[in-house]
N, C-alpha and C positions, 0 to 999 in steps of 0.2 A: 125318267131317263136323264134329265138335266142334273139332278142331285147325284146320281151314280156316276155320271161323266165327270163332274167336278171332284167328287171323292176319289175316284180312280186317278184322275190327272194329278191331284195333289200328292197322292202316294207315289206316283211315277216321278214327279218332280223332286220329291224328297230323296228317293232312292237314286236318282240320277245325279243330283248336285251335292248330296251329303252322305255318300256311302261310308267314308272314313268316320264321320261323326256318329253315324248310326251304329257302326261296328263298335266304336269305343263305348258308346252308351250301353250297348247290349253285352259288353265284355266278350266280344268275339274277336279272335285273332285277325288282325288286318294283314292279309296277304293278297297276292294277285288273284287267286281263285275266289276269295270272298268278295273282293271288290267287283270282279267280273260277274259273280252271281247277283250282286245287288244291281248292277247295270242291266243285266238281262231281265231281272224282276221289274226294273224301271220300264224297260221296253214293253213288257207285258201289260203293266198298268196303263201306260200311255196309249198303247194300242187299243185296249178295251175302252179307255176313256174317250178317245176320238171316235171310236165306233158308236158308242152311246150318244155322244154329242151330235154326230151326223144323223143319227136315226131318231132324234128326239121329236121331230115334227111329223113322223110317219105313223101310220096305224101299226100297232104291235099287239099281238094276242090272237088266239085262235090259229088261223092259217096265215095270218099276216106277219111277215118278218119273223117267222118261227125260229130260224137259226139264231137270230139276235136274242130272242127271249130265252131259248134253251141254253145258249152259251153263257148268258148272264146268270141264269138260274144255277147252272152247273158250277160256275166260278164262286158265286156267293154262297150256295148251299154247301158245297164241299169245304169252302173256307170257314163257314160258320161251324160246321161239325168239328173241324180240326182245332179251331180256336177254343171251342167249348171243352173239348178233350184236354187241351193244354191247361185250362184253368185248374184242373184237378191234379196235374203233374208238376207244373212249374210254379215255384213260389216267388221268383224274382220278376220284377216288371209286370206284376199282375194288373196294375192299373191300365197299362197299354193293352194288354190282352182282353181285359173286360170291355173296354171301349170298342176295340175292334170286333169282339164277339157280338156285342149288341148291334153295331152298325151292319155287320155282315148278316146277322140274323134278320134284321129289318129288311135289308135289300133282298135277301133270299125269299122271304115271305111275299114281298112286293112282286118279284119276278115270277114266283109260283102263281100268284093271283093273275098277273098279266098273261102268263102262259095258258092258264086254264079258262080265261075269260075271252069271249068273242067281243071285240070292240064295237061291232055293229049293233049288238044287243044292248050294250051299255048306252048308246046314243039315242035309243028309241024312247 
């Protein structure tokens, strides 16, 4: 939970404070809608980051904090699938997509494990 919280918070901070620079790097037209989209994406990442940070000390898995586990699994699972698909389509900035795809896949597998595992069984 701590690693995912830090990862998501870092993405949120980057999109919040550097939207123009990110748009320039990705060769995206910088207009009000693009910057608004990056700011809204920042809010999503920061929200998930703080959710994971605040839940890091609680039992997660099985029936415990199920919405947190399934929300993270959905976010990282769908994100991993989208990033892996993009690896075969987009040829520019592939190094960023590869790194994000690996991180998203690792977090998706972790949250799938957490979702399917009962924490009380793991402590015995």
